[in-house]
Steps between C-alpha positions, in 0.01 A plus 500: 500500500627847403473746788461866407804691617700192597874535448616352170149474359555811287753303295230246414266779389772662289570169326134474405480849349573347159303179535320394181169546683379860526293407804813386682685812386226720646496302824877535529480874443231533765707293742798733468306794643578361845873563447488872427807565718713278275691691231539188286126434507415855394754476218351168385152653501621799301654272237182293483292814461709623209483162321130425554182548300129460563376371834849417622602861442192621688587289804869591485411868475266488799748313719813686392355849544388392846844388620752712305682788665431851363848517345442164330170619357675798343760282327234249394289782357776578251536134402124454452491820296774369271325165447137608473443640151121511546471680833241305697756310706684818587184685604383210714844475661486868592142471623595224745824666615380753757845640571532611136183707501656818636780508243494769231678251273215254545238765424688595183522136389129442550410833342688394189255214447205741502611656171315446169783273386342211692174309476197601703513220759861573589440875508202463730696267728776762519255782570321304772836425659596867484189580702649288777861616490495862379330755726646811337197713405696727266638201312154345478339815361768516232453131424122527481516809279685289245264206538186710445598526133642149462426328171338206681151591628525235773800681644325836466202362692727358769669839537171686534390251766799603714437873479359548851802333658720796408265796456252693708139480384524849349821423311362164389195666342724738304717212379198287405356783290831551324524128423142488370567765235735268314370156600309291245456170681139466626599292804738768623255781429230310690733454798600868494138612483398285797804592710458870433134476593590328828763764578248774434259337741259392236 
């Protein structure tokens, strides 16, 4: 019987990280969370994270971000960034790494994925993550001002939905009216009309 935390057991878990069975791999990863004070274990989990895909990656990500030291998360961030050409892995890594959330570098990385160069799902993921990690009102107003005229109406609608987070009711009404003068999408115009009516007490 394998006892969680028993001395020497971590070596058994590490050996099974590359078992042919994904179920055993995931169980081994989960077992290593009980050895978070072991540098070798954290290194093994980092390596597994960087080499994994699918469900195994998801488990490795959850366990590793829970046991890694802040300095290790910073170095792993760079390595994930270099390997992840799509962006979803990197964003999820940042989302689960609480100690990275206050970093300007992290905000800049995530903000980069909100640009029109990426597909909608990735952009929205980045924007939702920015809501959690970036509390700079000035930066948000600048960001939203750009998004109000984005070429994707789904992004424009998302931006309008955030307007009250960073504006007073009076300022929001002025911004909504300015947006409406150039907006053609009926869903966005409908949202603006209803929100403005609510803000006006009607």
